C-alpha positions as CSV (number, residue, x, y, z in Angstrom):
1,M,104.7,92.7,136.3
2,I,104.0,91.0,133.3
3,H,99.7,90.3,132.5
4,A,98.9,87.8,129.1
5,N,94.8,87.7,128.6
6,T,94.1,85.0,129.9
7,S,92.0,86.7,132.6
8,M,91.0,90.2,134.0
9,T,94.2,92.2,135.0
10,D,94.2,95.9,136.2
11,V,95.2,96.6,132.1
12,E,94.5,94.6,129.0
13,V,95.8,94.8,125.4
14,E,93.9,93.3,122.8
15,I,94.8,93.2,119.2
16,V,91.5,93.5,117.6
17,T,92.8,93.4,113.6
18,T,95.8,92.9,111.6
19,K,95.9,94.0,108.0
20,F,98.1,93.6,104.7
21,D,97.4,96.3,102.2
22,E,98.6,94.7,99.0
23,P,99.1,98.3,97.1
24,T,101.4,100.0,99.5
25,G,102.8,96.1,100.8
26,N,102.4,97.5,104.7
27,S,101.1,95.8,107.3
28,S,99.1,97.2,110.0
29,V,97.8,96.4,113.5
30,E,95.5,97.7,115.8
31,F,95.0,96.7,119.1
32,V,93.1,98.4,122.5
33,I,94.1,98.9,125.9
34,T,91.7,98.6,128.5
35,N,91.8,100.0,132.3
36,Y,89.9,97.1,134.3
37,S,91.2,99.0,137.6
38,G,89.3,101.0,139.7
39,A,92.1,104.2,139.4
40,D,93.7,105.8,136.5
41,R,96.4,104.4,134.8
42,W,99.7,106.1,132.8
43,I,100.1,104.5,130.1
44,V,103.4,104.9,128.0
45,A,103.3,106.8,124.9
46,D,106.4,107.0,123.1
47,K,106.6,106.7,119.4
48,W,108.7,103.8,118.9
49,F,108.8,99.7,119.9
50,V,111.1,97.0,120.7
51,W,111.2,94.1,118.0
52,S,111.9,90.7,119.2
53,Q,111.2,87.3,117.0
54,H,111.7,84.0,118.3
55,Q,111.2,82.0,115.1
56,Q,107.7,82.2,113.6
57,M,107.0,84.5,116.9
58,I,106.9,88.5,116.4
59,T,106.9,90.7,119.9
60,L,106.4,94.6,119.1
61,S,107.1,96.4,123.1
62,F,105.2,99.6,123.5
63,A,106.9,99.2,126.9
64,R,110.0,101.4,128.5
65,A,113.0,99.0,127.9
66,R,117.2,99.1,128.5
67,H,118.9,101.1,126.6
68,R,121.0,98.8,124.4
69,R,124.8,98.0,125.6
70,G,127.0,100.9,124.1
71,V,124.3,103.2,123.6
72,E,124.9,107.0,124.8
73,S,122.8,109.7,124.8
74,F,122.2,112.5,126.5
75,G,120.5,111.6,129.8
76,Y,117.8,109.0,130.6
77,F,114.3,111.0,129.7
78,L,110.8,110.0,131.0
79,P,108.6,108.0,129.2
80,E,105.6,109.6,127.2
81,I,102.5,108.8,128.9
82,E,98.5,109.3,128.5
83,K,96.3,109.1,131.4
84,L,93.9,105.7,131.2
85,S,90.7,106.7,133.7
86,P,89.2,103.0,134.8
87,G,86.8,101.6,132.7
88,V,88.2,103.4,129.2
89,S,90.0,102.5,126.5
90,L,92.6,103.6,123.7
91,T,92.7,102.5,120.2
92,R,96.1,102.4,118.7
93,L,97.3,101.9,115.3
94,T,101.2,100.9,114.4
95,V,101.5,100.8,110.7
96,L,104.5,98.4,110.0
97,Q,106.3,99.7,106.5
98,W,108.9,97.1,105.2
99,P,111.3,97.2,105.6
100,L,111.0,98.7,109.6
101,V,113.5,101.2,110.7
102,L,114.0,100.4,114.5
103,S,115.7,102.9,116.7
104,A,118.8,102.1,117.8
105,I,118.9,103.1,121.4
106,W,116.7,100.3,122.2
107,N,116.6,97.8,119.3
108,D,120.2,95.4,118.3
109,E,119.2,95.4,114.4
110,R,118.4,99.1,112.4
111,S,115.9,97.4,110.3
112,V,114.3,94.3,109.8
113,W,112.4,92.6,106.8
114,P,111.7,88.8,107.9
115,P,110.9,86.3,105.1
116,A,107.8,86.5,103.7
117,G,104.7,84.5,105.1
118,H,102.2,84.7,108.3
119,Y,103.9,85.0,111.7
120,S,102.4,85.0,114.9
121,L,102.1,88.8,116.9
122,R,101.8,90.3,120.0
123,I,102.1,93.8,121.8
124,E,103.0,94.5,124.9
125,I,102.6,98.1,126.5
126,G,104.1,99.5,129.7
127,Y,101.8,101.5,132.5
128,G,102.3,102.9,136.0
129,T,100.0,103.2,138.8
130,E,101.3,106.8,139.3
131,P,101.9,109.5,136.8
132,V,105.5,109.2,137.2
133,P,107.9,107.9,138.4
134,A,110.1,108.4,141.5
135,I,113.5,109.8,139.8
136,P,116.8,109.8,141.8
137,A,118.3,113.2,142.6
138,R,119.9,115.0,139.2
139,G,123.3,114.2,138.3
140,E,122.7,110.6,139.3
141,R,123.8,107.3,137.1
142,L,121.8,106.7,133.7
143,E,121.6,103.1,135.3
144,R,119.6,104.5,138.5
145,I,117.6,106.6,136.7
146,E,116.5,103.8,134.3
147,E,116.0,101.2,137.1
148,A,113.6,103.6,138.4
149,I,111.7,104.2,135.4
150,L,111.7,100.2,135.0
151,N,110.3,99.6,138.5
152,W,107.8,101.6,137.8
153,Q,106.6,100.3,135.1
154,S,104.4,97.0,134.9
155,R,103.3,95.6,131.7
156,A,100.6,93.9,130.0
157,I,100.9,91.7,126.8
158,S,97.9,91.0,124.0
159,N,96.3,88.0,123.0
160,V,98.2,86.2,119.4
161,A,97.3,87.4,116.8
162,D,98.7,86.5,112.5
163,I,100.4,88.9,110.7
164,M,101.4,88.5,107.6
165,I,104.9,89.7,106.0
166,P,105.3,90.4,102.5
167,V,107.9,89.4,99.9
168,R,110.4,91.8,99.3
169,R,110.3,94.2,96.7
170,V,112.8,94.3,94.0
171,E,113.7,97.5,92.9
172,K,113.9,98.0,89.2
């Protein structure tokens, strides 16, 4: 289930600020996740994100995703989660150090650095209505465990904000 910030939903994510730091060449995005439901929600708190870009639109997804085809891991692990009580907000800051190094488990590319300029940015988060997904018995195939986690998770997508991508620095 995917929600956008066009109306009040269970959980909403809003980009508050994006900044470009000239001295470091880093971009940053601050966003707020708010639980508007009457019950606890569990926010996916994994430290990586999935990068997707379609022309000038960039999405950073902090929701749990499918393993990239061909990636073999040592089993499928549960997402890290953070409890978010009703009416409570959680603020997150993500610093983007160019070029971005991405997780090969979830992303097709190992690093990205789009051409310099202004881009539109969205943040996607994952959350559950229960603290943990119902996981099949030990020894089940990776796909069944992954499917259980993806079925547990709902998603929320932020508003669109402008973000600056710097010019590539030339090493001297």
